[in-house]
ROKOL-305643 format. One line per field, with one value per residue (C-alpha): residue in one letter; x, y, z. Coordinates in nm, 3 decimals. Example, Ala and Ser with C-alpha at 12.3 -4.5 7.8 and 13.67 -1.06 7.14 Angstrom:
! ROKOL-305643
rest <- [A_S] .
x <- [1.230_1.367] .
y <- [-0.450_-0.106] .
z <- [0.780_0.714] .
This chain:
! ROKOL-305643
rest <- [M_V_I_D_I_E_T_L_E_D_R_Y_I_D_S_C_R_R_H_D_V_F_P_N_S_S_I_L_S_S_L_F_K_A_E_V_K_K_S_N_H_E_L_C_S_L_E_I_L_I_D_D_L_K_D_A_D_I_A_P_L_F_D_L_C_M_N_F_D_A_S_E_I_E_A_V_D_V_R_N_E_S_S_C_V_L_N_G_E_Y_A_L_S_L_M_R_A_I_N_Q_K_L_R_V_V_H_L_Q_D_P_S_F_G_K_D_F_L_R_D_I_S_Q_R_G_L_A_C_Q_V_L_T_L_R_C_S_R_F_R_K_L_N_F_M_G_E_F_M_H_I_H_T_L_N_L_D_F_S_S_S_L_T_S_F_Q_E_D_C_F_N_C_M_P_N_L_M_R_L_S_M_C_D_T_R_I_T_N_L_W_T_T_V_A_A_L_S_K_L_P_S_L_I_E_L_R_F_Q_Y_W_Q_Y_C_N_D_A_V_T_S_F_I_S_S_S_V_I_N_H_D_V_Q_S_M_V_E_D_S_S_D_D_S_E_V_D_F_T_S_R_H_H_K_Y_W_L_S_D_V_F_P_G_W_S_S_E_V_P_R_Q_N_E_N_E_D_G_E_E_S_L_Q_A_A_F_T_D_S_N_A_D_V_S_M_K_Y_M_S_R_H_A_S_P_I_C_Y_E_K_H_Y_R_E_F_M_I_A_S_L_P_N_L_K_N_L_D_N_M_P_I_R_K_I_D_K_E_R_A_T_G_I_F_S_Q_Y_F_E_Y_L_P_Y_K_W_K_H_K_E_S_V_V_S_I_L_Q_K_R_E_I_K_S_V_H_N_K_V_Q_S_S_K_H_R_L_S_Y_P_S_G_K_S_Q_Y_F_Y_S_R_S_L_S_A_A_K_L_G_S_S_T_W_P_I_L_H_P_L_S_F_V_G_C_E_L_D_K_G_F_H_P_R_Q_F_E_Y_H_P_S_D_S_S_L_M_V_F_G_T_L_D_G_E_V_V_V_I_N_H_E_T_E_H_I_V_S_Y_I_P_S_L_G_A_M_N_S_V_L_G_L_C_W_L_K_K_Y_P_S_K_L_I_A_G_S_D_N_G_S_L_K_L_Y_D_I_Y_H_I_P_R_K_V_T_G_L_H_G_N_F_G_C_V_T_F_D_E_F_D_Q_L_T_S_V_H_V_N_S_M_D_E_L_F_L_A_S_G_Y_S_R_N_V_A_L_Y_D_I_N_S_G_K_R_L_Q_V_F_T_D_M_H_R_G_H_I_N_V_V_K_F_A_N_H_S_P_S_I_F_A_T_S_S_F_D_H_D_V_K_M_W_D_L_R_Q_K_P_I_H_P_C_F_T_V_S_S_S_R_G_N_V_M_V_C_F_S_P_D_D_E_Y_I_L_A_S_A_V_D_N_E_V_R_Q_Y_L_A_V_D_G_R_L_H_L_V_F_D_I_A_P_T_E_S_S_Q_N_Y_T_R_S_Y_Y_M_N_G_R_D_Y_I_I_S_G_S_C_D_E_H_I_R_I_C_C_A_Q_T_G_R_R_L_R_D_I_S_L_E_G_R_N_L_G_S_S_V_F_V_Q_S_L_R_G_D_P_F_R_D_F_N_M_S_V_L_A_A_Y_M_R_P_G_S_K_S_K_I_V_K_I_N_L_L_A_S_S_D_H_A_N_K_D_D_S_D_D_L_R_P_C_P_F_H_S_M_G_G] .
x <- [-0.405_-0.227_0.146_0.338_0.642_0.886_0.763_0.795_1.156_1.227_1.068_1.269_1.596_1.503_1.428_1.763_1.930_1.748_1.846_2.203_2.210_2.276_1.972_1.956_2.028_1.787_1.497_1.584_1.595_1.256_1.102_1.243_1.097_0.759_0.770_0.845_0.549_0.320_0.434_0.370_0.018_0.106_0.021_0.228_0.392_0.697_0.929_1.133_1.414_1.500_1.821_1.961_1.854_2.048_1.907_2.016_1.794_1.474_1.393_1.375_1.199_0.932_0.880_0.840_0.582_0.369_0.308_0.206_-0.167_-0.192_0.048_0.038_0.185_-0.087_0.088_0.405_0.589_0.839_1.086_1.372_1.572_1.890_2.064_1.951_2.131_1.819_1.682_1.367_1.171_1.247_1.133_0.801_0.751_0.822_0.559_0.299_0.383_0.300_-0.042_-0.323_-0.108_0.107_0.051_0.322_0.545_0.813_1.044_1.286_1.565_1.541_1.769_1.467_1.389_1.098_0.999_0.966_0.738_0.543_0.471_0.342_0.121_-0.025_-0.073_-0.123_-0.036_-0.239_-0.079_-0.256_0.027_0.245_0.549_0.726_0.970_1.211_1.019_1.061_0.697_0.647_0.279_0.103_-0.125_-0.216_-0.425_-0.378_-0.569_-0.507_-0.829_-0.678_-0.455_-0.551_-0.220_-0.001_0.325_0.499_0.720_1.042_0.935_1.098_1.003_0.630_0.458_0.103_-0.170_-0.374_-0.737_-0.833_-0.508_-0.676_-0.990_-0.838_-0.798_-1.150_-1.031_-0.737_-0.765_-0.422_-0.201_0.132_0.314_0.562_0.862_0.724_0.689_0.307_0.193_-0.153_-0.447_-0.713_-0.571_-0.468_-0.817_-0.974_-0.757_-0.801_-1.177_-1.187_-1.085_-1.412_-1.239_-0.962_-0.955_-0.589_-0.368_-0.020_0.182_0.395_0.462_0.376_0.625_0.536_0.798_0.781_1.044_1.260_1.267_1.140_0.913_1.089_0.987_1.229_1.240_1.129_0.814_0.737_0.776_0.565_0.277_0.286_0.294_-0.022_-0.174_-0.114_-0.247_-0.556_-0.635_-0.598_-0.976_-0.988_-1.121_-1.149_-0.905_-1.055_-0.894_-1.091_-0.898_-0.633_-0.412_-0.124_-0.204_0.046_0.040_0.312_0.640_0.816_0.699_0.976_1.207_1.316_1.027_0.695_0.415_0.220_-0.091_0.029_-0.147_-0.366_-0.556_-0.930_-1.206_-1.499_-1.675_-1.367_-1.379_-1.057_-0.825_-0.452_-0.514_-0.610_-0.263_-0.127_-0.374_-0.464_-0.265_-0.319_-0.164_0.131_0.437_0.640_0.428_0.568_0.485_0.745_0.661_0.896_0.940_0.665_0.567_0.531_0.151_0.171_0.298_-0.005_-0.209_-0.504_-0.382_-0.524_-0.866_-0.886_-0.811_-1.054_-1.337_-1.276_-1.233_-1.513_-1.443_-1.093_-1.037_-0.668_-0.449_-0.072_-0.085_-0.342_-0.693_-0.980_-1.254_-1.590_-1.449_-1.181_-1.446_-1.651_-1.345_-1.245_-1.589_-1.570_-1.217_-1.300_-1.604_-1.403_-1.094_-1.192_-1.450_-1.587_-1.712_-1.700_-1.950_-2.050_-2.213_-2.256_-2.323_-2.190_-2.434_-2.401_-2.376_-2.670_-2.892_-2.808_-2.874_-3.210_-3.307_-3.208_-3.414_-3.719_-3.686_-3.653_-3.971_-4.149_-4.046_-4.169_-4.524_-4.537_-4.733_-4.528_-4.651_-4.446_-4.080_-3.871_-3.675_-3.427_-3.548_-3.554_-3.371_-3.086_-2.861_-2.800_-2.481_-2.661_-2.643_-2.293_-2.169_-2.364_-2.196_-1.855_-1.919_-2.031_-1.737_-1.477_-1.628_-1.564_-1.217_-0.975_-0.686_-0.709_-0.585_-0.236_-0.108_0.245_0.234_0.433_0.477_0.390_0.572_0.898_1.179_1.466_1.687_1.620_1.331_1.202_1.284_0.974_1.021_0.693_0.352_0.016_-0.326_-0.475_-0.745_-1.003_-0.901_-0.952_-0.714_-0.405_-0.118_0.219_0.534_0.881_1.192_1.520_1.684_1.495_1.240_0.872_0.635_0.260_0.084_-0.262_-0.262_-0.567_-0.402_-0.044_0.048_0.283_0.109_0.404_0.771_1.004_1.370_1.595_1.851_2.086_1.864_1.701_1.798_1.537_1.187_1.032_0.756_0.467_0.138_-0.127_-0.307_-0.686_-0.822_-0.558_-0.558_-0.283_-0.029_0.176_0.457_0.762_1.039_1.361_1.597_1.860_1.617_1.492_1.130_0.943_0.589_0.502_0.210_0.164_-0.021_0.307_0.525_0.574_0.466_0.768_1.050_1.365_1.695_1.624_1.375_1.310_1.210_0.846_0.567_0.803_0.832_1.135_1.114_1.383_1.541_1.459_1.757_1.708_1.341_1.110_0.757_0.554_0.183_-0.050_-0.340_-0.704_-0.709_-0.396_-0.243_0.028_0.238_0.459_0.788_0.956_1.255_1.555_1.538_1.316_1.186_0.893_0.895_0.585_0.572_0.337_0.242_0.129_0.442_0.685_0.839_0.918_0.714_0.852_1.048_0.898_1.188_1.216_0.861_0.977_1.269_1.351_1.330_0.984_0.920_0.575_0.371_0.006_-0.250_-0.611_-0.832_-1.082_-0.926_-0.656_-0.472_-0.469_-0.180_-0.025_0.335_0.476_0.825_1.060_1.064_0.745_0.509_0.235_0.130_-0.160_-0.096_-0.294_-0.131_-0.374_-0.213_0.142_0.241_0.464_0.259_0.065_-0.311_-0.243_0.025_-0.024_0.254_0.347_0.580_0.804_0.906_0.623_0.665_0.366_0.034_-0.268_-0.619_-0.934_-1.106_-1.363_-1.098_-1.276_-0.976_-0.601_-0.421_-0.074_0.163_0.469_0.753_0.662_0.285_0.179_-0.121_-0.361_-0.656_-0.731_-1.013_-0.881_-1.073_-0.884_-0.651_-0.853_-0.760_-1.034_-0.886_-0.570_-0.539_-0.455_-0.151_0.115_0.466_0.765_1.006_1.210_1.320_1.346_0.985_0.862_0.484_0.270_-0.108_-0.370_-0.746_-0.941_-1.308_-1.332_-1.278_-1.438_-1.117_-0.747_-0.464_-0.141_0.184_0.527_0.873_0.857_0.494_0.149_-0.079_-0.349_-0.697_-0.888_-1.222_-1.159_-1.449_-1.394_-1.032_-1.131_-0.913_-1.091_-0.813_-0.435_-0.256_0.084_0.380_0.607_0.938_1.044_1.349_1.370_1.551_1.467_1.227_0.974_0.893_0.647_0.786_0.451_0.081_-0.239_-0.608_-0.766_-0.987_-1.232_-1.265_-1.369_-1.133_-0.869_-0.522_-0.170_0.153_0.511_0.702_1.075_1.319_1.577_1.815_2.070_2.019_1.654_1.383_1.080_0.733_0.401_0.142_-0.231_-0.447_-0.816_-0.973_-1.308_-1.176_-1.001_-0.670_-0.665_-0.923_-0.752_-0.437_-0.598_-0.415_-0.083_-0.010_0.343_0.274_0.645_0.692_0.680_0.465_0.634_0.394_0.133_0.007_0.106_0.097_0.121] .
y <- [-1.543_-1.268_-1.324_-1.012_-0.890_-0.987_-1.345_-1.334_-1.230_-1.512_-1.767_-1.634_-1.667_-2.020_-2.115_-1.976_-2.189_-2.502_-2.432_-2.357_-2.004_-1.667_-1.440_-1.185_-0.839_-0.677_-0.894_-0.820_-0.447_-0.465_-0.639_-0.369_-0.094_-0.266_-0.269_0.105_0.172_-0.025_0.167_0.495_0.376_0.368_0.096_-0.204_-0.290_-0.502_-0.430_-0.711_-0.589_-0.890_-0.721_-0.816_-1.181_-1.488_-1.827_-1.958_-1.700_-1.828_-2.136_-1.953_-1.660_-1.901_-2.019_-1.656_-1.590_-1.879_-1.679_-1.350_-1.424_-1.468_-1.186_-0.815_-0.748_-0.572_-0.542_-0.668_-0.483_-0.666_-0.446_-0.486_-0.171_-0.295_-0.607_-0.913_-1.243_-1.421_-1.692_-1.574_-1.887_-1.823_-1.462_-1.576_-1.840_-1.580_-1.339_-1.614_-1.736_-1.389_-1.428_-1.190_-0.948_-0.872_-0.503_-0.357_-0.546_-0.330_-0.505_-0.342_-0.595_-0.716_-1.010_-1.202_-1.280_-1.406_-1.708_-1.492_-1.240_-1.514_-1.678_-1.349_-1.281_-1.633_-1.701_-1.350_-1.191_-1.090_-0.743_-0.408_-0.217_-0.379_-0.218_-0.403_-0.143_-0.223_-0.546_-0.746_-0.778_-0.728_-0.803_-0.761_-1.047_-1.076_-1.388_-1.475_-1.348_-0.981_-0.915_-0.681_-0.470_-0.104_0.042_-0.096_0.062_-0.061_0.245_0.210_-0.127_-0.042_-0.378_-0.324_-0.249_-0.386_-0.565_-0.879_-0.778_-0.928_-0.861_-0.649_-0.859_-1.002_-0.658_-0.532_-0.300_-0.139_0.237_0.368_0.259_0.406_0.311_0.594_0.535_0.220_0.155_0.169_0.347_0.238_0.444_0.193_-0.128_0.060_0.197_-0.142_-0.305_-0.027_-0.021_-0.356_-0.174_-0.053_0.116_0.297_0.667_0.764_0.683_0.788_0.744_1.049_1.282_1.649_1.836_2.186_2.458_2.828_3.076_2.784_2.649_2.293_2.218_1.932_1.809_1.642_1.264_1.269_1.466_1.239_0.921_1.056_1.166_0.855_0.633_0.807_0.772_0.397_0.346_0.561_0.385_0.035_0.008_0.132_0.468_0.719_1.010_1.357_1.493_1.818_1.936_2.198_2.029_1.815_1.448_1.169_0.805_0.544_0.708_0.441_0.597_0.855_0.836_1.187_1.347_1.465_1.261_1.580_1.684_2.024_2.336_2.522_2.845_2.816_3.047_3.124_2.806_2.598_2.452_2.571_2.270_2.247_2.177_2.543_2.643_2.487_2.652_2.985_3.258_3.478_3.226_3.343_3.258_3.200_2.896_2.593_2.225_1.975_1.623_1.370_1.001_1.004_0.682_0.710_0.706_1.056_1.195_1.074_1.368_1.442_1.173_1.339_1.407_1.054_0.898_1.122_1.063_0.687_0.632_0.840_0.724_0.871_1.155_1.216_1.163_1.214_1.402_1.644_1.644_1.594_1.855_1.901_2.142_1.885_1.621_1.856_1.952_1.585_1.491_1.764_1.678_1.308_1.365_1.602_1.389_1.028_0.773_0.551_0.295_0.276_0.458_0.697_0.424_0.561_0.248_-0.104_-0.370_-0.746_-0.929_-1.150_-0.845_-0.704_-1.036_-1.064_-0.716_-0.801_-1.120_-0.936_-0.673_-0.941_-1.111_-0.775_-0.694_-1.029_-0.966_-0.625_-0.593_-0.679_-0.349_-0.154_-0.115_-0.250_0.013_0.012_0.106_0.472_0.574_0.337_0.249_-0.093_-0.104_-0.053_-0.409_-0.484_-0.167_-0.248_-0.587_-0.427_-0.181_-0.458_-0.683_-0.407_-0.278_-0.614_-0.668_-0.413_-0.656_-0.758_-1.086_-1.054_-1.339_-1.339_-1.530_-1.849_-2.025_-2.388_-2.565_-2.373_-2.609_-2.364_-2.391_-2.026_-1.799_-1.521_-1.155_-0.964_-0.604_-0.520_-0.684_-0.631_-0.793_-0.937_-0.703_-0.974_-1.296_-1.248_-1.532_-1.417_-1.188_-1.127_-1.017_-0.932_-0.993_-0.826_-1.108_-1.030_-1.311_-1.273_-1.503_-1.544_-1.699_-1.796_-1.590_-1.778_-2.122_-1.986_-2.206_-2.083_-2.051_-1.937_-1.874_-1.666_-1.670_-1.375_-1.568_-1.278_-1.050_-0.860_-0.705_-0.582_-0.587_-0.249_-0.222_-0.466_-0.420_-0.670_-0.626_-0.602_-0.736_-1.008_-1.124_-1.382_-1.115_-0.874_-0.621_-0.644_-0.385_-0.392_-0.127_-0.219_-0.108_-0.449_-0.449_-0.769_-0.886_-1.235_-1.467_-1.681_-1.946_-2.022_-2.031_-2.346_-2.347_-2.530_-2.333_-2.453_-2.307_-2.386_-2.189_-2.119_-1.783_-1.888_-1.634_-1.340_-1.014_-0.791_-0.414_-0.149_-0.080_0.217_0.288_0.306_0.218_0.258_0.237_0.091_0.119_-0.006_0.199_0.092_-0.050_-0.268_-0.092_0.123_0.136_0.400_0.368_0.617_0.612_0.804_1.060_1.347_1.145_0.911_0.647_0.533_0.176_-0.002_-0.342_-0.497_-0.410_-0.433_-0.099_0.213_0.488_0.798_0.940_1.251_1.450_1.696_1.641_1.733_1.908_1.595_1.221_1.074_0.807_0.691_0.716_0.606_0.584_0.663_0.357_0.442_0.707_0.544_0.869_1.036_0.978_1.136_1.164_1.226_1.357_1.441_1.795_1.838_1.836_1.605_1.661_1.543_1.473_1.383_1.185_1.337_1.676_1.548_1.601_1.904_2.100_1.933_1.961_2.087_2.081_2.052_2.084_1.941_2.090_1.783_1.536_1.321_0.947_0.836_0.918_0.707_0.752_0.659_0.354_0.582_0.839_1.119_1.187_1.153_1.075_1.222_1.107_1.311_1.246_1.246_1.187_1.466_1.307_1.510_1.429_1.638_1.647_1.471_1.697_2.017_1.957_2.145_2.042_1.825_1.703_1.719_1.417_1.512_1.290_1.429_1.458_1.301_1.568_1.295_1.341_0.961_0.892_0.788_0.774_0.564_0.577_0.384_0.349_0.072_-0.034_0.134_0.501_0.494_0.478_0.534_0.339_0.523_0.376_0.519_0.387_0.367_0.419_0.262_0.204_0.465_0.408_0.728_0.809_0.937_1.182_1.339_1.253_1.117_0.835_0.505_0.286_0.246_-0.083_-0.121_-0.318_-0.513_-0.678_-1.011_-0.872_-0.562_-0.275_-0.391_-0.138_-0.262_-0.036_-0.038_-0.079_-0.113_-0.163_-0.227_-0.251_-0.582_-0.491_-0.775_-0.773_-0.475_-0.380_-0.623_-0.525_-0.653_-0.490_-0.548_-0.504_-0.523_-0.482_-0.209_-0.485_-0.595_-0.943_-0.969_-1.078_-0.875_-1.024_-0.982_-0.970_-1.000_-0.797_-0.861_-0.588_-0.765_-1.061_-1.056_-1.232_-1.201_-1.465_-1.705_-1.669_-1.725_-2.055_-1.880_-1.795_-1.678_-1.307_-1.237_-1.418_-1.170_-1.227_-1.200_-0.919_-0.828_-0.546_-0.411_-0.075_0.033] .
z <- [5.331_5.134_5.096_5.193_5.002_5.277_5.256_4.877_4.914_5.160_4.928_4.634_4.826_4.937_4.577_4.461_4.728_4.606_4.244_4.349_4.204_4.364_4.409_4.129_4.269_4.022_4.149_4.512_4.431_4.260_4.560_4.787_4.566_4.568_4.950_4.952_4.717_4.945_5.252_5.067_4.976_4.607_4.359_4.469_4.137_4.067_3.774_3.618_3.395_3.182_3.062_3.406_3.385_3.276_3.190_3.533_3.705_3.550_3.762_4.100_3.929_3.802_4.158_4.266_3.994_4.116_4.435_4.272_4.248_4.624_4.712_4.783_4.437_4.238_3.900_3.731_3.455_3.233_3.054_2.812_2.743_2.575_2.448_2.639_2.702_2.828_2.601_2.425_2.522_2.888_2.853_2.704_2.972_3.240_3.106_3.088_3.437_3.572_3.410_3.509_3.710_3.405_3.334_3.108_2.862_2.705_2.457_2.219_2.162_1.800_1.884_2.018_1.654_1.448_1.657_1.967_1.793_1.621_1.956_2.100_1.798_1.790_2.162_2.299_2.634_2.939_2.967_2.946_2.777_2.512_2.350_2.068_1.947_1.664_1.605_1.288_1.196_0.824_0.785_1.117_1.222_1.590_1.646_2.016_2.319_2.397_2.584_2.844_2.622_2.594_2.466_2.188_2.073_1.757_1.702_1.504_1.360_1.029_0.877_0.924_0.592_0.607_0.800_0.777_0.754_1.091_1.274_1.543_1.596_1.914_2.079_2.155_2.432_2.253_2.296_2.197_1.911_1.800_1.481_1.430_1.205_1.044_0.670_0.662_0.346_0.232_0.357_0.257_0.403_0.717_0.776_0.701_0.967_1.226_1.180_1.362_1.684_1.843_2.139_1.948_2.040_2.000_1.703_1.603_1.286_1.366_1.655_1.617_1.832_1.943_1.908_1.995_1.877_1.766_2.124_2.147_2.439_2.611_2.953_3.191_3.214_3.576_3.492_3.198_3.397_3.686_3.463_3.247_3.553_3.672_3.327_3.310_3.661_3.604_3.275_3.412_3.411_3.051_3.163_2.881_2.864_2.835_2.520_2.531_2.837_2.786_3.044_2.922_2.868_2.820_2.735_2.732_2.825_2.621_2.294_2.277_2.581_2.681_2.493_2.620_2.466_2.501_2.318_2.188_2.309_2.071_2.030_2.066_1.960_2.185_2.084_2.151_1.800_1.641_1.608_1.570_1.204_1.166_1.281_0.963_0.730_0.890_0.722_1.028_1.267_1.476_1.269_1.585_1.655_1.478_1.473_1.361_1.253_1.403_1.321_1.058_0.884_0.503_0.527_0.679_0.348_0.156_0.036_0.268_0.509_0.819_0.669_0.529_0.867_1.057_0.809_0.800_1.176_1.333_1.691_1.698_1.944_1.886_1.581_1.589_1.919_1.775_1.924_1.681_1.722_1.561_1.304_1.209_1.147_0.933_0.731_0.695_0.565_0.302_0.194_0.170_-0.051_-0.272_-0.326_-0.256_-0.369_-0.096_-0.350_-0.732_-0.950_-0.669_-0.458_-0.107_0.097_0.097_-0.016_-0.033_-0.363_-0.262_-0.207_-0.549_-0.722_-0.545_-0.661_-1.017_-1.007_-0.871_-1.142_-1.409_-1.295_-1.282_-1.639_-1.768_-1.650_-1.817_-2.137_-2.444_-2.589_-2.337_-2.395_-2.107_-1.921_-1.640_-1.290_-1.194_-1.506_-1.430_-1.721_-1.865_-1.661_-1.329_-1.200_-1.324_-1.158_-0.843_-0.827_-0.881_-0.599_-0.366_-0.442_-0.424_-0.100_0.064_-0.087_0.055_0.004_-0.364_-0.504_-0.651_-0.858_-1.006_-1.332_-1.362_-1.691_-1.761_-2.042_-2.013_-2.107_-2.080_-1.772_-1.685_-1.602_-1.820_-1.755_-1.880_-1.988_-2.162_-2.206_-2.376_-2.343_-2.661_-2.800_-2.876_-2.698_-2.325_-2.235_-2.427_-2.335_-2.499_-2.321_-2.440_-2.232_-2.151_-2.347_-2.667_-2.644_-2.733_-2.544_-2.596_-2.297_-2.190_-1.870_-1.739_-1.751_-1.749_-2.047_-2.316_-2.653_-2.865_-2.797_-3.013_-2.909_-2.976_-3.184_-3.129_-3.337_-3.054_-2.724_-2.476_-2.622_-2.543_-2.802_-2.854_-3.035_-3.151_-3.480_-3.443_-3.771_-3.784_-3.421_-3.467_-3.563_-3.356_-3.397_-3.170_-3.145_-2.944_-2.816_-3.077_-3.349_-3.463_-3.583_-3.671_-3.737_-3.611_-3.675_-3.365_-3.568_-3.745_-3.436_-3.226_-2.862_-2.723_-2.570_-2.738_-2.842_-3.208_-3.404_-3.769_-3.914_-3.956_-3.983_-3.952_-4.147_-4.084_-4.120_-4.151_-3.815_-3.594_-3.369_-2.992_-3.019_-2.718_-2.861_-3.148_-3.225_-3.502_-3.639_-3.618_-3.974_-3.931_-4.231_-4.069_-3.758_-3.597_-3.410_-3.177_-2.945_-2.817_-3.095_-3.205_-3.501_-3.568_-3.844_-4.037_-4.173_-4.415_-4.274_-4.603_-4.801_-4.510_-4.609_-4.416_-4.578_-4.412_-4.118_-3.961_-3.821_-3.534_-3.408_-3.058_-2.892_-2.691_-2.741_-2.800_-2.542_-2.660_-2.978_-2.993_-3.272_-3.185_-3.130_-3.405_-3.633_-3.847_-3.926_-3.581_-3.342_-3.034_-2.918_-2.570_-2.511_-2.228_-2.370_-2.155_-2.458_-2.578_-2.938_-3.154_-3.523_-3.836_-4.117_-4.364_-4.301_-4.358_-3.996_-4.011_-3.760_-3.478_-3.443_-3.091_-2.824_-2.448_-2.196_-1.857_-1.601_-1.625_-1.892_-2.028_-1.979_-2.185_-2.348_-2.442_-2.582_-2.394_-2.553_-2.721_-2.828_-2.642_-2.416_-2.406_-2.083_-2.034_-1.759_-1.670_-1.427_-1.057_-1.059_-1.294_-1.464_-1.679_-1.903_-2.213_-2.466_-2.775_-3.009_-2.927_-2.632_-2.371_-2.019_-1.871_-1.543_-1.332_-1.106_-0.749_-0.689_-0.461_-0.611_-0.440_-0.569_-0.738_-1.098_-1.128_-1.028_-1.373_-1.380_-1.615_-1.644_-1.840_-1.854_-1.680_-1.708_-2.046_-1.971_-1.625_-1.420_-1.463_-1.303_-1.233_-1.110_-1.038_-0.976_-0.597_-0.498_-0.500_-0.789_-0.763_-0.901_-0.979_-1.135_-1.487_-1.467_-1.123_-1.043_-0.701_-0.569_-0.526_-0.396_-0.366_-0.414_-0.252_-0.376_-0.145_-0.223_-0.077_0.098_0.311_0.154_-0.198_-0.346_-0.600_-0.890_-1.178_-1.528_-1.699_-1.624_-1.816_-1.730_-1.833_-2.133_-2.058_-1.679_-1.470_-1.189_-1.309_-1.426_-1.466_-1.354_-1.458_-1.133_-1.073_-0.787_-0.761_-0.650_-0.916_-1.055_-0.949_-1.192_-1.290_-1.253_-1.430_-1.154_-1.215_-0.977_-0.911_-0.699_-0.680_-0.480_-0.146_-0.091_0.285_0.368_0.133_0.343_0.684_0.734_0.687_1.047_0.974_0.991_0.960_0.632_0.346_0.042_-0.298_-0.383_-0.127_-0.337_-0.664_-0.831_-1.188] .
């Protein structure tokens, strides 16, 4: 027999009497409203506002919930609008006691804390609509049962920065997702996570608000609530919303209280194919029509964000309150192919590593049976690198979340950690790396085993080590320069491994100082090296004699941040300056006049040669990265990286995988990986700091010269007193599956992703 609402009320009052508490007026009011809805032939829903509940109210409310399944109540909504005194465990128990009739859960009180959110993410909820506004999730990882949920709202969760790869696997029926005003930034990891949602048709990272003649189109709260109520009721069976209609559509009034969650109107041509996107790009559009972005997450400011999302999530019908039409999809496909690489080396489709290895084995057997008179060739004109590149494409395609490993150091006997400031891979030993510290130390490590090979203390002779360069013909030797002008050559074979406060001057050659040094570099013959710094001069030193040969004065109009010799021509070098110029020089011509000069619109942070010396790569402030032909300075490529309009956004770029790709990192952004021949972006890697509000920035980065799609990044916090870290990044292996046992989705990683 169905329990009517009047009986429910009587049972609730009896339970309150047994538990010696007064009936909660908010519960009685909700029961009365449910009775009114039933009499008006509306959906008989009960709303529980937990803001009005105290711990003492829970016991009789539990008893009431036990009767819901057999009652006239068709749906129960649990809401939290403001600060709540109810214990979080009681709130969770209440929602689970309601069970299958739980429809909407709206929570926005951050005081519930981490344990409350962790319990929801791990155990799940039976609701259809879930709002967790202002939540403290940092790395999203839903693992519980959310089989009925079709709408999820995480707006204003300002802690949220990233996703676990499988965080949405438990939501097969999720249709609508809103993450406005979060800290989500990475296009690739975001798409990889969202692609696990087969039913997703509406997505928001921002709200496009329609304005006309500077008058914002607001709709009254009563209209919003009425239409949204209808929307939630109509979609309770997961029915699909018709986004092609020109009528207003709403979803989840909680997204922006007092705003219309309205799909903005648009002009259509006769075929009905002109999307709102055209209103932003059509020069003939009515200038009185304006669209304002509100509460945008950082990902929205990524260049070509909208096209990337549309091309990568083909089932989407609405993005940021803007309907997606056929013309939008066509445009997105074109933009994606022009500015992005789906897989490395122009691979179009993902393929398993096993499949590639099988093909290689079959080809190997085929070649062996060929006549020895015929010269072996690679299939279909494929180069000798075909299989290695195929394997790289396969591995990278399955590893959206790369492995990031902050180096720790074994064998350190000092009662303090190191503070790295610069580092360099060894040019011929794949296991070695040297780094200099802010305290003037020089440390050689085996970065594979993380053991210290040699340690050179500062002994008061050096400040921050900013310049490091290995010799190539004498692989045990390196040049180190500090910002106080000190320049020394060390032989690591003559330096003890142990970290102690006592150290002799073994294996060391001291050169004349170069004041305010920032850069040193050795030529290809290990005969000469150059030094530059906070001056307009460059000094030339002879390594064999230990003497300074010459100081070239006034080479630029501003200070020379970086000087680099070519990799194969011992007399050719390049300089980059904050005077906006990059210049090429030749020692054989007594560098008075440069071979050529190229200019940037902002100050140049650095320059480097490609490994084969065919190109030079210049990086200027705020993501201005250009590649030039080294022979004459002709512009070869401008990398399409959006500026931040910050004069402090120092950008550094280097080559990776030989000259195939470049890695570019800035002070407060991702590492971007771009094809060095086309400029198309392959992947972004995001950096995260341990504590909220502490930005992580890139001080230096290098591609691993021995391992494709591997690099290291020197990352530091903006926070005073924090230590910098050298982080190794492997893009061909995924970190996310290795962390599956870590169910604490709120606990931040030291560096989830790193950029250079």
